[in-house]
Structures are given as C-alpha cells and as structure tokens.
N, C-alpha and C positions, 0 to 999 in steps of 0.2 A: 431844167425845170419842165415838168410835163405839161403839155398844153391841154386845155379842156375842150372837148368836142361839143359843138353846138348841135342840139337835137330838138326837133319840133315834137311836143307832147300833146295828146288829145285832151280837150277840156273835160273835167269831171262834172257830170250833171247829176245833182241829187234827185232822189225819188221824191216827188212832191204829191200833189193832189191826185196824180194819176193812179197811185196805189189804192186809194179808196174807191176809185171808179172801177178798178179791176177786181177788188175783193168781192163785191156783191154778186157779179155774175158767177164767179168761181164758187162762192158759198151757195148760191141757188142751185148750181149743178150738183154740188156735194149733198145738199139737203134733200134734193129729189132722189138722189142715188141712195141715201140712207133710208128714205121711206120705202123705196123699192126693195132694199135689202130686208127690212123688217117684214115686208109683205111677201117675202120669198119670191120676188119678181126681178131678180138680179141678172137674169140671163141675157138681157139686151144691153147691159152696162159695159162700158169699156174701162178696164182697169187702168190702162195707160192714160186715158183722158182724165180720169178722176185723180190719178196720182199727180199728173201735171198741174191740175187745178190746186191741189193742196200744196204742191211745190211752189207755185207762184205766190200763194198767200204767205207762206213762211219766208220766202225770199224777199217779199216786200215788208218784212218785219211785222206781220199781222198774226203771228202765231198765237199770241195771247187771246186775240179776239176769236180766232178759229177754235181754240181750246174751250173757251167759254160757250161759244155758240153750239158746239157739239154736245156739251154737257147739258145745256138748257134744252136742246132738242130732245135728248133722251129722257129728261125728266118729264117733258110734255108728253112724250110717247107713252111712258108709264102711266101718266094720269089719264090719258084719253083712251088707251087701247088695252093695257094690261090689267090695271087695278079693277076695272069693272068685272072682268071675268073672275078675278080672285075673290072679289066681294061676293059674287054669286055663289061661290063654293062654300062660303062661311055662313052656314045656316044656324038657326037657334038650337036646333037639335044637335048639331055637331058641337056647339059650345057646351051644351048641357052634358053631353056624353064625355067629351074630351077634357074640358077644363073643370067643370063642376062635378063630374063623375056621379051624375044622378043615376040611381039604380033603376032597373026595369028593362034595360036593353040587353039583348042577347049578344054573345060574342060575334055571331055571324053579322048582325046588324052593325055593330061597331066596326068590324073589319071592313065591310062593304063601304060604309060612309067614310071611314078614315082613308082607305086606299083611293077612293074617288078624289078626296081632297089632295092627297099626295100626288096623284097623277096630274092634277091641275097645276100644282106648284112645279112639278117636274117638267111639264110641257112648257110652261112659261120660262123656266130657267133654261131649258134646252134651246128655245128660240132666241132668247136674249144672249146666251153665250155664243151661239153660232153667229148672230148678227154682229156682236161686238168684235169677234175675231175677224170678220170680213171688213168691218169699218176700220179696225186697227191696221189691217193690211193696206187699205186705201190711204190712210193718214200716217203711214210709216215714217215719212219725212218729218212730220211734225214731232214725233217722238225722238227721232234721231238728232234733231237740232234744237227745237224750242225747249222741250222738257229737260233735256240734258243740260242746256245752258242755264235754265232757271231752277234746276234741281227740284222740279215738281214731280208728283207721281205721274206715271205714264198714263196716256189717254185710255188705254185698255183697263188699267187699274181703277181709274176714276169711273168709267162707264160701267164696268162689271160690278163695281161697288154700289152703283145705283140700285141694283136689285136688292141689296141689303137694306138700303135706306128707304126705298119706295115700296118694297113688298114685305120683307120680313119684319121690319120695324114699324110698319104702318099699323095704326090702331084698327080694331076690329070693325067699328062702325055701328050701324043701326041694329045689327043682329044682337048686340050686347048692351042695349040701352038699359036693361034691368039689372045689369051687373055693376056693383059698386066699384070693384077693383078694375083698374085700367089694364087691359090685356092687349097684346100685339099679335100679329099673325104668327110670329115665331113661337109664341106660347102654345098656340094650337098645334103647330107643326111638331114641336117637341113632344107634346102630350100624346098626339096620335102615334108617333114613332114608338114611344115608350109603351103605349098600350099594345101595339102590335107585337113588340118584343116579349111582353109578358104573356100574350096569347100563345106565342110560339113556345115559351117556357112551359106553358100548361098543356102543350101537346097539339095545339092548332097549327094549321098550315097557313103561312102568310106569303105574300109576294116579296121574297128576299131581294130580288133584283130592283124592285121599286124603292125599297128602303135604302138599298146601297146607292142608288142615284141621288137620293136626298142627302145622305151623309157625305157623299162625294162633293155635292154642291156646297155643303157647309165647310168641307176641307178647302174648297177653292176660294171661299170668301174670308175676308179678314175684318177685324174691327175697324180699321182705318184704311185709307187709300195708300198708306206707306207700306202696307203688306209685310209687317213684321212676322217672322216665321212662327213664333210661339203665341201669336195673337189671332190664330185662325178661329173662326166662329165655332168650329167643331170642338176645339180645345177649351175655349173660354166660356161658351154658352151651353152647348149640348152635352158635352162629356160630364161636367159636374152634375147636371140634372140626371143624367143616365146612371152615374155611379151612386147618387143619393137614392134614386128609385130602386136600383138593384140591391142596395144595402137593406132597405126596408123589406123588399121582396124576400131576400134570403134570411133575414132575421125571423120573419113570420114562418117561413118554410122550416127553419131549424127548430123553432118551438113546436111546430106540428110533428116533426120527426121524433122529437123527444117524447111526445105524448103517445104517438101511434106506432112507431117503428122500433126495430131492434138495432143493435150496433152493426150487424152485417149489412142490413138494408141501408143504414146511414152511410157506411163506407162506399158502397157501390153507387149510391145516389150522389154523394159528394164528388166521386171520381167522374161520374157521368156529367155532372154540372160543369166541372172544370173543362172537360173536353168540349161540351156544347158551347161554352163561352169563348173558348179559343177558336172554334170553328166559326162562331158567329162574327167574331172580330175579323176573321179572314174573308168571309163571304158577304156579310151584311153591313157591318159597321166600319171599323178602321183598325188596322193592325197597331196603330198608336195606342189603342185602349187595351190591348191584350194583357199586359202586365198589371194594369190598374184594376181591371175587372177581376182578374185572377186573385188579386189581393183582397178584394171585397168578398169573394166566395170563400177564400181561406179564412178570413177573419170571422165572418158571420156564420158560415155553415160548418166550419171545422174547428177553429180555435175557441169560439164562444162557448160551446158545450162539450169540449173534448173530454174533460174529466167525467162528465155525466155519462157519456157514451162508453168510455173505457170501463167505468164501474158498473155497467148494466149487468144485472143478474141473468145468467144463462146465455148471454151473447157478448159480453164485454171481453176485455183482454184476457182475463183469467180463463174463461171457457175456451177462448181461441187457443191458448197455449195447451191446456189440458187435452183438448180434442184434436190437436194438430190441424187446425184450420189454416193451412199454409197460404191459401189464396187471400183470405181475410187479413192475415198478418202482413202479407206483402203489400196489399193496398193501404193498410194502416200505416206502414212505414213510409210509403210514398207521400201520404197526406201529411203526416206529422213532420216529415223532413221539409215540407213547404212552409210550415208555420213556426217551427222551432228548430234552429240549427243544433241546439244542445240536446234535443229529444228528452227533456227532463221528465215529462209526464210518462213517457214510455219506459225510461230507465228506472224510475222509482217502482213502478208496478212489476217490471221484469225482475228487479233485484228482490223485491218482497216475495214474488212467486217462487223464485229459485230457492230462497231460504225456507219457505213453507214446504215445498216439495222435498227438500233435504231433511227437514224435521219429520215429515211424514214417513220417509224411508227409515229413520231411526225408530219412530213409533211403531211402524209395521214390524220392524225387526224384533221388538220386545214382545209383540203379540203373536208372533209366528211360532208354531210348535215344530221344533227340529228333532223331536225324539224318534221319528220314524223317517227313513229315507230309502227309496228304492235303489237296490244295487249299489249301496254305499260301501266302499272299501275302507277298512281300517288303515291306520298309518302303516302297518307292516304287511299288508296283504298285497299280493300281486294283482296287476290289472286283469289278468286272465281269470283268476279265481273270482274276482269281484264281478266280472261280466257273466259268470256262470250263475250268479244268484238272481233268480227271477223274482223271488218274493221280497217284499220290503223287509228290511231288518231294523232292529232297534239300535239307535246310536247311543253310545255312552256320553256323559256330560262333556268330555273334551271334544268328541266328534261333533256334538251339537253346537258347541261354541265355534268350532272351525267352520261348520256349515253356515252359521250366522255371519261369520266374517266374510266368507265368500259371497254370500247373498248381498250383504251391505255394499261391498265393492262393485258387484255386478249391477246393482240398482243405481249406484252413483254413476257408473259408466254409461248406463242406459240413459240416465237423465242428462249426462253430458252430451251424448250423441244426439239426443232430442234437441237440445238448445244449439248445438253446432249446426244441425240441419236447419233450424229456424234462422240462425244467423246467416248462413250462406244462401239459402233459398229465398228468404223473405227480407232480410235486413242488409243484403249486399255487403256482407262482412264489414259492417260499420264499426270502426275502431272504438268509438265512444261506447256503443252498446256491448262490444266485445269485452272492453275493460270492465264495464259494470257487471256483466255476467260472471266474469272471472273473479271479481271481488266477492260476489255473492257465493259462488262455489267455495272459495277459500274460507269464507266466514262460517258456513254451515259444516264444512268438512272439519275445520279446526275446532269448532264448538263440540264435536263428538270426541270424547276423551280417549277413544280407542282407535282413532283414525290411523295413526302411525303403525300400530300393531296390525290392523286389518289390511292395510295396503301391503305390508310385508308378507302377510299370510296369503294374500291373493297371488303375489308373485311366486311364493313358495309352492302353492297348490298347482299353478300352471306349469312351473318348471319341473315339478316332480312327476306329475302324471299326465300322460297324453301328449307330451311334447314330441315324442317320436312319431306319432300318427299325424302330426300337423305338417302342412306344407311350409315352405320358407316364407311365403307371404303371410300365412296365418301366424307363424312365430313372430314375424315383424309386427303384426297387428297387436299381439299380446304385449310385446315389449313397448310399443308406442303407448298403449293404454296405461301401462305401469308408469311410464315417464310423465304422462299427463297428470295422473294422480299425484305423483311425487312433486310436481310443480306447485300444487295447491298447499302442501304441508308446510306449516310454519315451524313445527318442532321436528326438524330433520335429524337432529341428533338422536331423538327417540327412535325414529325410523332406522337410523344407522345401527343402533343397538339391537333392535329386533332382527333386522336383515342380516346382521353378522351372525346371530345365533342360528337363523334358518339356513343361511348359506353354509355354515359349518356342518350342519347335519346332512345337507345334500351332498357336499363334497366327500365327507367321510364315509357315507353309506352308498355312494355312487348312484344317487337317485335322479341325476340330471345329466345333461350333456355339457361337457366343459366349454365347448365353443359357444353355446347359447348363454351360459353363465358369463363368459367373458364379454359377449356382445352386450348383455344387460349392464354390466359394470362400466363398459366403455361409454354407453349412452348416459349413465349417471355421471360419469366423469366430464363429459361434454356439457352437461346441464349444470352441474354444481361444483366442478373443480377437482383438482388433484387431492386436496386434503380430505375430501369426503370419501374417496375410494381407495386411499392408500392402504388401509388394512385389508380390504377385499383383494387388492392386487397382491399383497403379501401372502394371503391365504392361497391364491393360485400358484404363486412361486413356491411355497412350501410343498404343495401337492406335486408339482413338476419335479422338484429336487428329490422328493421322497420316492417317486417312481424310479428315477435313475439310481437312487441309493439302494432301493430294493433289488433292482436288476443286478447291480454290482455285487450286492451281498450274496445273492443266489449263485452268481458265478464263482464267488469266493468259496462258498460251501461246496459247490460241485468240484472245485479244484482240490479240496481237502480229501474228498472220497470218504467222508464220514457218514456211514449208513444211518447212524442214530439221528443225525441232524436232518437227514433227508426225509425222515418220517413225518415231519411237520413242515408245511410250506408257509413261510412267514411273509406277510405283506405289511410293510412298516410305513407309517406316516409320521415324520418328524416335524412337529409343529412349533413355530416360534411363539412364545408366550404372549408377546405384545400384539400379535395379529389376530389371535383367536379369542373368543369370548370365555370368560372365567368358568361358565357353566360347562363348557366342553373340556376345558383344561383341568377339570377336577376341583374347581373352587366351589365354595358354599353357595347355595341358592337362597338361603334365608339369612335374615339379620342375625349376626353373632355366630354364624356357622363358619368354621374354618375350612381348610382343605380336607378332602376326603382321605381317610386312612388307606394305606396300601393293603390290598388284599393278598391272600396267600395263593400263589400260582402253583399249578401241578408241577412236579419235578421236570417233566419233559419241556414245559414252557419256560421254566426257570433256567434250564441249561441253554435254551435257545436265546433267552434275553441276555445272558452273560456273554454268549458267543457274539451276538450282534454288538453289544456294548464295547467289547474289545476291538471289534472291527471298526466301529464308528470312531473311537478315540485314537485309532492308529494315525489318522491324518488331522485330527481335530482335538488337540490336547487342550485341557482346561474347560471343556464344555461339560454340562451336567444334563443327563437324560432322566426324566421322570415318566414312568409308565402310567398312562391314563387308561385304566381298565374300563371306566364307565363309557368311553367313547368308541370302543372297538367292537368287532364281531368276529365270529369264527364259523367255518364250515366243518362240521363233524360227520365223519362216516360212521354210521351206526349199523350194527349187525344184530338182528333179532333171531335167535335160533328157533328151530322147530319146537312147537309146544307138545310135550308128551301127551299121548292119548288122542291127538287130532290126526285123522287120516285123510280128511278132505278139507278143502277150503284153503285160504291164505295161511292159516296157522299151521297147516300140515307141512310147511316147508320153510326154509330159512328166508328171511326178508332183509334186504339191504336198502338203507335210505341215506340220503345226504341232508343233514339238518343244519340250517343256518340259524345261529343264535347269537346273542350278545356275548361279549367276553365273560361277563358274569355267568351267563347260561352255560358257557363252555366249562368254566371252573366247577360249577355245580354238577354237571353231568359226569365229569371225570371222576367225581367221588364215588359214583355208583358202579364203576368198572370193577372195583375190588370187593363189592358186596356179594354174598352168596344169595341164592334164590330165597325169597321170602323174608329177607332181612330189610330193615328200613332205617331211615335216619330222621331224627326229629329236627324241627326248625332250629332249635338252639345248637344242636350238634353240627348242622350244616354251617351255621354262622361261625361257630368256634373254629371249624376247620378251614373256612374261607376268608374270614374277617371282612366279609361284604357288609356294608351298612344295612341295617334292618329294613328301611324303606325300599332300598334297591333289591334286597334279597326277596322281599315279599312280592315285588313286581316280577322278578325273574322266575320265582317258583310258580306264580300264577300263570305266566305265559306257557310254562312247561307242563302244568297239571290241570289247568282249567279249560284251555282252548281245545275243542275236540280234534281238530285237524293235526295237532302236534302234541297230543297228550302222551308223552313218553314216560311220564312219572305219574304214579297214583298217589292220591292224597287221602289221608284219614283225619277227620271225617270228610266226605266228598261234598264239601260246600264250595261256593264260588270264591269267597274271600279267604285269604291266607292269614292264619293266626300263629302266635308263638307256640301254641300247644300242638300244632299239626305235625303229623308224621308223613314221610314220603318214601316211596319204594319204586323199584324198577317195574315198568309196565311191560311184562313179557308178551302180552297179547295185543300189542300195538300194531295196527294195520292201517295203511294209507294207499290210496290209488296213485298218488304222486310219488316220484322217486326223490325229487328235490322238494324239501319242505322248509318254509320260512316261518320261524316262530315269531308271532307278532310282538312288537314292543308295546307294552301296556301303557307306558307314559312316554311322551315325546316332547322335546323342546319346542317342536313346531306347533304344538297345541296352543290355543288361546289361553292366556294367563287367567288365573282366578283373581279375586279381589286382593287377597294378601300378596300374591306373587306380583301383581301389578304395582301395589304400593311399594314393594321392595325394589322393583325395577325403577320406579320414579325416584326413590330415595337415592339409588346409585347414580341415576342420571343427574340429579341435582348436585351430587358431589362432583361429578365430572364437569358440570356447568360452572361450578364455583371455581375450579381450576382454570377453565377456559376464560372466564371473566378476569381472573387474576392476571393471566398472561396478556390479555388484551389491554388492561389498564397499564400494566408495566410497559408494554410495547409502545403505547401512545405517549405515556409520560417520558419515557426515555428519549423519544423523538422531539417532544414539545418542550420538555424541561419544566415549564410553568404553564398551568392551565386552570381555568375556573371550573368549579364543580359542574355547573350546567353543561358547559362545553364538553367536559370529559364524559359525562353520562351520554350525551348525544353521539359522540364519536364511538363509544363502546357499542351502543345500540346499532349504529350504522355498520360497524365492522362485523357484528355477529348475526345480523338479520339473515344472512345466507344459511346459517346453521340452526338458529332458533331465535325466538323473540324474547330477549332477556327482560325480566321484571326489574323495574326501577328500584324497588326496595332491596332486591338481591344485589344489584350493582352497588347501592349505598353500603350495604353490609360488607361487601368485599373490599370496598375502598377503606372502610373503617379497619378491617382486618389488616390491610396493607400498611395503614398508618401505624397500627400497633406493632407490626413486624418491621417498621422503619424502612419500608421501601419508599414511602412518601412522607412528606411533612406539610403542615399547614403554614402558609405564609404569615409572618408576624404582622398583625394589624388588619389582616383580611382572611378570616377563617374559612371563607368559601373558595379560596384558591389554594392549589396544591403545588408543591415543588418536588421534583424527582430527586431522590438521594442515590447517588452512584454507589 
C-alpha cells in the first residue's frame, strides 16, 4: 500500500476590498491617458504602464467596470468635444440646400458648402478612429480575457460604434427648428454625397478622395456593435439611397435623350455612363456597389427605352445595318447583351431586316433592264471573242434571264457577306444571332420560287467561264459560296434536278475542268450525303469510262488499217440512262412529248456507228446503245474554193476553216456537199432528208445562216427567224478571220426556264417526290409495323427534310395511295393507326 507524503501548502487568500482600492488609481491613470490620446498628446505616455494598469483591473475581476467606464468616457467626450464642432458645420443654409433642395444656389456654392461639411465629418472620424485604435491597444488584455469570456462585442467595436450613435444618428438640432420632419446628421451626409456625385455626372470636378474617405467610414461602421458583415452602414443606409437617387437621375436622363438625341448618341452615352460608374465605384464609392449601379444604368438608360432607340428613324438599328455603322452595332451588341441574354429585341429587327433586304433584291431584279450588257458572251461564244467586243450588245431573252439569275445570286451573296461581317466584327459570332440570321436568309431565299434554279445557274456560270483564269484560292471561294447558298435551300431535290442538267451540258461540251467539278460535288457530298451526289458521281464515272473506251476504239481502228474509218475521228460518250437527265438523253421536255425520233445520219457516220457498235458489244453482250444526236457536237473541216472573177482579197484564193457545230449542224452541212453551185434546199427538204425535229432544225439552221461569224449557209428570204418556207444554199463567199469557228447554240439547257418549262419541271419533280414519299412511308412502316397517322407524318417529314420539305397534304395523299395498293391497312377500331402489310 502506497504511503501518502505529507506536504505543507500555502493558505489561499481571496481578493477582497483591496481590489476596489486598486481599481480607482488604475482607472485614473487610464482616463488621463485616454484624454491625452484624444488631445494627440500621447508622446509622454508609457504603453507598458498603461497596459499593466488595465491588466491589474482585469486580473482583479473588474473587467466589466472598466468596460463600462471606457464607454461612458467616450460618450462624454463626444458630447463635450466632438458634437459642438459638428453642430457648427450644420447651418440652415446647408440644410436648405442638401435636404430641402431649395433652388437658387449654384453648383459651386453647393460643392464648397458640402465639401466643408464632409471635411468636418472626415476629420472627426479620423481623430476618433486613430484614438480608438490606440486605446484598444492599451486595453488589449481586456478584450483578450473579459470580452471573450462574456461574449460581448470588443471594446474597439463598442467605442468605434459610438461615432455612429453620437454623430451620424444624432439629431440636427437648432438649425432645423423650422423643419417638421426629424432629420439626423447622416441624412445631411448622404444628401451631400449624392449631390456631389450628381455634380460629377454633370461634368463638374469634385474632391473624389474626400468622398472616398466618407464612404470608407460608412464601410467601417455597422448597424450594431456585433459587426455583422452584411449590416455595414454603407450597405444598409447609404447604398439604397444612392441606388434610388441614381435610378431617378438616369430615368430623367433617358427621357431627355429620347427627346433630344439620336440612337448613335444614346449608345455612346450609355457606354460612357457604364464606364464612369464602374470607375466611380473603384475610386470614389465602393467596389461592392459596382454590379448594383451597373444594373441601375442598364435598366433605366438601356432597357427602359431600348425599343424606342432601335426604331429611331435615320439612326436606329435599320440605318445602322444599311449604312454599315459597325462601331454603333458593336456598342449596341455589348449594351443589349448586358440587359437581355436572349437578345430578343435585336434578333427580331435583324430577322425582319434580312427578309426585307432579300425582298428588295427580288424587287430590284424585276425592275432591272437586262436587255443590254457590255461585252456579254453568248452561250456558245469563246471568251476571247467576247473580250474583243467593246460595245454593249443586246441580249436575247434567255441571256437576259441568265444575267438576272447571276445578279440575284451575287446580290444574295453580297448580303450574306454583309451580315457575316456584322456578325463577326460586331456581334462576336453570337450563336443566337447567327441562328436568327440564318433562319431569315433561309426564309427569303426559299420564298423566291426560282432560288434552286438560280443557285445552279450561278455555279454553272462560274464553272463554265473564267475558271481557268482564277487562282486556287479564288476557285475555293466560289465553291464555298455555292455551298453556303446550298445550305439555305429547302427544296434541294429541285436544285439537284437543275444541277444535273447543267452539269451534263458542261461535261459533254467540255466547258469546265473536271477536277473542279469533282471538288464541287465532293463538297456537296460532305454537306448533304451520298444519296444527293450519287448521280453526279455516276456521270463522272461515265465520262472516265467513255474516255478509255474511245482510246481503245481508236487503237482498234488503227490496228485494222481501214482508211475509210480514219477519215472520221470519233469521240464517244457512253452514258448510263439513270445517271443523266432525260433532256440530255433525248427524252421529251414538254408534257406528253415522248422520246425524240432518230435522225438520218450521213453514210460516213452511219458506217462509223455500226463499227463502234460491233466493237462495244464484243465484250458487253446484251447491252443496247441509243445514239443521242441532240447532245453531241462535231468539228468539220470546210474548204471554200476560190470565187471566179475575184483576183484580190480573201475570195481570190481557197479558204479552209474548222467549224465546230452540233451533231444536227453536222448532219445538215453534210447535205450541201453533193449540191452543185447555185442549188438550194428548202426547209422541208432538209427535214425530210435528216428527220431532225422541226424546232431543233430551226435552231440549227438559224445558227448556220443568221449569225454573221459562221454564216456558211445563205437563207432566202434573209430574215432573222427561220420558217418552213425558207430555202438554204451554200455560201461560197464566206470569209472569216478565225480559222476555228464555233457556231453558237441558239438554245441551251443552261438557260433560265420560261414559265411553261418551269411548270413542267415542277410537275416532274412532284412525281419524283411522290415516289420518294412512298419509299419513306414503306421504309418506316416496315420497321415499325404499327404506327399512328400523326407519328407517321412526323417521321416522314423528319427523314425527308434533308432533301425537301414535304407538304402534309401530299403525304396524306401518298398514304391513301399506299392503302389502296395494299401496302398498308387501317387498324380495326382505330382508323388513325396503320399496319404494315408484308
């Protein structure tokens, strides 16, 4: 068992009346020191001695008494030493100007009086703040022990808060005896600060540093001694009044701008105000107010009258767009982005203006005279010959329509470039605005019933002429523009039909470069998929296979050593019917017109056709070749002998030319080889011997007898138009400066369609659409088996939107047709639901 060690302990003596006797001397020492600190006479004080005095008081459990004594001392100091000087600053004139806002005083007078008052408040606050910091350091032990144990506010919080209670919240006094409303000093302080800020807004110069000292004071003071962060006087008392006054200021300013300024002035003024308020918060007020005052400016100066400013005649959004005021548009976008994340007001006007400008393009197109064009080349003219023409020439109706198509597309592209520039330079490529502009472009482009045809003609015109003179970058730009337009088209199947016809003409007549054509189709494929370009790629494949076939056939003829076959050089294009348009393949172009009849070829050509046919079928049994005479052309070497009686000039010697004509032209010219001089053939005789359709024959004879540069035939009577009664003879006196002559094609597939032709194209396209819708319905029902009518229509529209926008009535009609043909049936008891029949 452990033993307990005996130990003598000292007797504990409680602190009794000796504590009270020690408190008073210590307090007297501290009170005198506090007086010296306030009087800025603290140089002789000993911090160690004062700290020990407060330490003894707290140690003797008199912290509460010291806490109260210090507070009471500071209140007395405010009453005796600070408030008299504050009261002296509050004059009746100051109250009238700041609180009652009596008129008659100048801004200079108000500024001088207000700044004098603020300097008094600032000086009192600076002295009090400095004194309280020193006193808090002396009484540091009191805060560390007593206030922490009792959970009371720190002595510094209590004493610094006395400035709020004794100065800012004190009543005005004798200077406001005639005022019924009860004002405090803070009311004057706030009114003076707000007045100074409004002066600065009006262009006056104020003491920013002085105002900043005042707002910093308000940030340092709290509503209670607990010092809750969001209960600073700046936030609870000053800031609400500041925002309210600013709201009224900017509301009046906005009304004034509406009456006196234009939209451009308003934009720059609003932008300047936002910058000023942001700077003011950083230098004069508090950064805590930055977002709040910005919201006030945005609401009162921007959002309140936004529609009015945007609609202003001569300076609103419409003139900004029309006159390319990019700086104004950029500022406008920045301001609207601050007040409306959806930019609805900007979107609405932008969309409306895009559609209006698009309609103006169409209207201008109808009012433009395309009958005369400088240096305009016909469809069959060489670029060199066209360049030689310095004088404006009259365009025929087809050429006028082509020129109109090119102008429409160019104007649309220029409009697109304009809005692209606005979008990138002013609107920061905003996706919402980009989508809105895109929709508007699509709306007005598709509202123009010839947009698909015109876009195809634009590509045709650019790929046919001038592509060789363009750099690779310029070619890419042309292709990119074409794809941009193509994205807007909703009736892409119509574009596909036109593009197929135009591409066929370019390929068969060698009017473009094959690698550029393939690049164009490749971009279409990337944009719209394989199904869209499958026929185009088939056309390229046919041309490549035909080139190889022609080379092999020539080698075959050369190996035979047949001199007769060598007289005619044959270049053959074997075309797959499904890939090429019916117009090129010899099909009818009008409703009810069947395939064109075969014409009668010259014996030389007939023998060559038979020879090629045998060669072709040698390795391809079972295939059928149909000669399409309307799609070919021929180079004919013509010899014009010396004209008897002519001793000088071109007619005095033999002339040799190489004439490029259509296949029909070649057949017609071969008839005149066997005619004697002076003999002629009538139109009916030529038709009987060639079996060429009358319209085609008229155009062929017109190109050989009416065009001066290739008038190898003479026509009687010598009129411009060809009639059934005309007679034609060999022109022995034909002379040309050029050795190679190209006879122009009077009518071309590439020309813009007339009203009747367009109706026929639309009819054929509607027939194709019906088949496409049928296939889509069957494909959907085969997969789904059972489907409601509404869902079926929605899925058909969804699947076909990439090619065209199908009409709901047409879809219903096709569904009824499939029901009649027993591809589908209605579900018994629910007529709006269909079942697929395998």
